[in-house]
C-alpha positions in Angstrom: 28.2 60.0 138.0 30.5 58.4 140.6 33.8 60.0 141.6 36.8 59.0 139.6 39.1 56.4 141.1 42.9 56.3 141.3 45.7 54.5 139.7 48.6 53.7 142.1 52.0 52.5 140.9 53.4 50.2 143.6 57.1 49.3 143.5 57.9 45.7 144.4 61.1 44.1 145.5 63.9 43.5 142.9 65.0 40.4 144.8 64.6 40.2 148.5 60.9 40.0 149.2 61.3 41.9 152.5 62.3 45.0 150.5 58.7 46.3 150.3 57.3 49.2 152.3 54.4 49.0 154.8 52.5 51.5 152.7 52.9 49.4 149.6 51.5 46.4 151.5 48.5 48.4 152.8 47.9 49.7 149.3 47.8 46.2 147.8 45.5 45.0 150.5 42.9 47.7 150.0 43.1 48.1 146.2 39.9 47.1 144.2 42.1 45.7 141.4 45.7 44.6 141.2 47.3 44.6 137.7 50.4 42.4 137.4 53.0 42.1 134.6 53.2 38.3 135.2 50.5 36.9 137.6 52.6 33.8 138.3 55.6 35.9 139.4 53.5 38.3 141.4 51.5 35.5 143.1 54.7 34.5 144.9 54.9 38.0 146.4 51.2 38.0 147.3 51.5 34.7 149.0 54.6 36.0 150.9 52.6 39.0 152.0 49.5 36.9 152.8 47.4 39.0 150.4 44.6 36.9 148.9 43.4 38.8 145.9 42.9 38.1 142.3 45.6 39.5 140.0 44.8 40.8 136.5 47.4 40.4 133.8 48.7 43.6 132.4 51.8 43.4 130.2 53.3 44.7 127.0 51.4 42.3 124.8 47.9 43.2 126.1 48.2 46.7 127.5 47.0 48.5 124.4 43.8 46.4 124.3 43.0 46.6 128.0 43.3 50.4 128.3 39.7 51.2 127.5 38.4 48.7 130.1 40.8 49.9 132.8 39.9 53.6 132.3 36.3 52.6 132.5 36.9 50.8 135.9 38.8 53.9 137.1 36.0 56.2 136.1 33.6 54.1 138.1 35.6 55.0 141.2 37.8 51.9 141.6 41.3 52.1 143.1 43.7 50.2 140.8 47.2 49.1 141.9 49.8 48.4 139.2 52.8 46.2 139.9 55.5 44.8 137.7 57.6 41.7 138.2 60.2 43.7 140.1 60.9 47.4 140.8 58.9 50.4 139.8 56.2 50.1 137.2 56.9 52.1 134.0 60.6 52.0 134.4 61.7 49.6 131.7 58.4 47.8 132.5 54.7 48.2 131.5 52.9 51.3 132.9 53.5 54.3 130.7 50.5 53.7 128.4 48.1 53.4 131.3 49.5 56.4 133.2 49.2 58.5 130.0 45.6 57.3 129.5 44.8 58.3 133.1 46.3 61.7 132.6 44.4 62.3 129.4 41.2 61.3 131.1 41.7 63.3 134.3 42.2 60.3 136.5 44.4 60.7 139.5 47.8 58.9 139.4 50.0 58.2 142.4 53.4 56.5 142.6 54.7 55.1 145.9 58.4 55.4 146.5 60.3 52.1 146.6 62.5 49.6 144.9 64.3 50.1 141.6 67.5 48.5 140.4 69.2 51.4 138.8 69.7 53.6 142.0 71.4 50.9 144.2 73.7 50.0 141.2 74.6 53.6 140.7 75.2 54.2 144.4 77.7 51.2 144.8 79.4 51.7 141.4 82.0 54.1 142.7 81.3 56.3 139.7 80.0 59.9 139.8 76.4 60.1 141.0 75.7 63.8 140.8 74.7 63.6 137.2 73.7 60.4 135.3 71.6 59.2 132.4 69.4 56.1 132.5 69.3 54.3 129.2 67.4 51.1 130.2 67.7 48.4 127.6 69.6 49.4 124.5 68.0 48.4 121.1 68.9 44.8 120.4 69.5 45.3 116.7 68.1 48.2 114.7 69.4 51.5 116.1 71.9 50.0 118.6 75.1 51.1 116.8 73.7 54.6 116.3 72.8 54.9 119.9 76.2 53.7 121.1 77.9 56.2 118.8 75.8 59.0 120.3 76.5 57.8 123.9 80.2 57.8 123.2 80.1 61.6 123.7 78.0 61.4 126.9 79.9 63.0 129.8 77.4 61.9 132.5 77.5 58.4 134.2 75.4 56.0 132.2 73.1 53.2 133.6 72.0 50.3 131.4 69.8 47.2 131.9 71.0 44.1 130.0 70.2 40.5 129.6 72.8 38.1 131.0 73.0 36.5 127.5 74.1 39.8 126.0 76.3 41.1 128.8 79.6 40.1 127.3 78.6 41.4 123.9 77.5 44.7 125.3 80.7 45.2 127.2 82.7 44.5 124.1 80.7 47.1 122.2 81.3 49.6 125.0 85.0 49.0 124.7 84.8 49.6 121.0 82.6 52.8 121.2 83.7 54.3 124.5 87.3 53.1 124.7 88.8 50.0 126.5 89.9 52.0 129.6 86.5 53.5 130.3 85.5 52.5 133.9 82.4 50.5 134.6 80.6 48.4 137.2 78.4 45.4 136.6 75.8 44.6 139.3 74.2 41.2 139.1 71.3 39.9 141.2 71.0 43.0 143.4 69.5 42.3 146.9 69.5 38.5 146.2 71.6 35.7 147.8 74.1 35.6 144.9 74.5 39.4 144.5 77.7 40.2 142.7 79.4 43.6 142.1 82.3 43.7 139.6 84.2 46.9 138.9 87.0 47.6 136.4 87.5 48.9 132.8 85.0 47.8 130.2 87.8 45.7 128.6 88.5 43.9 131.9 84.8 43.3 132.6 84.3 42.1 129.0 87.1 39.5 129.4 85.7 38.4 132.8 82.2 37.8 131.7 83.3 36.2 128.4 85.1 33.6 130.6 82.3 33.5 133.2 78.9 33.6 131.6 76.5 35.2 134.1 73.0 34.5 135.2 70.3 36.7 136.6 69.3 40.4 136.4 72.0 42.7 135.2 72.7 46.5 135.7 75.7 48.1 134.0 77.0 51.5 135.2 79.5 53.1 132.9 81.7 56.2 133.4 80.9 59.1 131.1 83.4 60.5 128.7 86.1 62.3 130.7 86.0 66.0 130.3 89.2 67.5 128.9 91.0 69.9 131.2 91.2 73.2 129.4 93.8 75.7 130.3 92.6 79.3 130.5 94.1 81.6 127.9 95.7 84.5 129.6 
């Protein structure tokens, strides 16, 4: 029986195509198979990097069905690189199911350090970075109100991903559940030509984006619930 292969999660740029590590490029060049969330999107990056390799589609609609075949390839000793459209695979993108299958089958998994949208957004927000919670995309319908109610008591800085079409609605809901004066930062198109950083209260940002419908990729950073200053009882 041949030695087991390896699954390597390879972060890809969230915007600027030059934001990729030398190690990531070398990994993609030497991988036996490259799995891509959207082969059309990833082909642009491959062309930019001058890597001429076939991309295999691996997304949320086919990942369940393809697990068995991928595990078989890995057990045959192949090195499989997984990329998403942007950022680190598995973080609000496909990847978790394959990683879990590899762990269950004793197959080595490695993740290269690299691009992700949430950390730059948190860093530039001006909000506390020592403790934070990443919520990714909130439920669109069922469970959304319940989750927002739960998060209204969260004291750590919160980071969300959101569609530009739902940004104004989300900010309005934050104002309702967290309070209109809660501080926030909206980061749009990070690392791209039209990058935009807007800070203010959730009410101010809600008004701005209601009047200026946005485009592109969105990250929202929201201040946690302020802790009450408690006087010590003598």
